N, C-alpha and C positions, 0 to 999 in steps of 0.2 A: 306449333301450328303446321298443318299439312300444306305442302307446297308442291305443285306439279312442275315438271320440267318440260319445256318445249324447245324446239330447234327451229331456227329461222335461217334463211339463206341471205347472205350479205355480200355485196360487191367489194372486192379488194381494191378496186380502182377509185371509187367515189364514196363508199360507205353506205350506199342506198340498199334498202331491203327489197326482197322479192315481194311484189305487191300485186293484188288483183284490182283492176280499175273497173268498177261496175257503173255503167251509165244510167242516169236517171232522166228518161225522156221528158218527164213533166217539167223539170226545172232546167233541163239542158246542162246539168252539172254531172259530176261523177263522184262516187264514193270510193275511197281507197281502203282496202282490207289487207292487213299484213298476213302473208301466208306462213303458217307454222306447221310443224310436223311433231308427232308424238315421240318419234325415235330418230336418232342421229342417222342410222342407216337408211331410213325412208327419205330423208333430205338428200343424202348422197345418191340414192337410187334415182330420185327425181332429176337431179343435176345430170347424172350420167345418161339418163334416158332422153331428156328434153333439151339439153344444152351440151351435147357430146363434145363439140369442138371448143366450147367456152368454159367448161367446168373448172378449169384451173384458175379462172378469173374470179371465182366465188369461194366463200368459206361458209362453214356451218357454225352458227353462233348458238350457244346454250343460253336459254333464258328461263329463270324461275318465274313463277306467277307474279311476284312483286316486280321483278325487272320488266316483265312483259307489259304490265300496266303502265310503268314509267315510259317505256318505249312508245307505246300507243299514244299516250298523252303528248309526249315531246314531239313526235312526228305528225301528230294530228290525224291518225288513222281513225276511220269510222268504226272499225271492228277488226276481227281476225277471221281468216279463212283457215280452218283446220283441214289439212290435206289428209284424207283417209286412205287413199290408194295412189301411190306415186307413179305407177306405170301408166294407168289410164285415170288421170286425176278425178277423184270424187271429192268435192270440197264442201264442207259444212260452214256456212258463213254465220258468224256470231257478232251481233251488233253491240257496241259499247253502250252501257246503260247506267 
């Protein structure tokens, strides 16, 4: 079976993943999307660009499609945000379905 590999950024201090919080003004709640990257170097570029002084507090975690599904269920994410450009982030949000 074909399985893609994704890369997520995770805090070394508390184990939290890098997440986008999208507010829903109708319900006054927010949806949480796990940010993932297609390549390891894209995740590292994102960290070095947007968290220069904090990059050493994070690690890049490799996730197969099966692992990604488990992480999203376990942490209650509404979907994932696929970061397509790490320097000036362009993110494609995909909803769990």
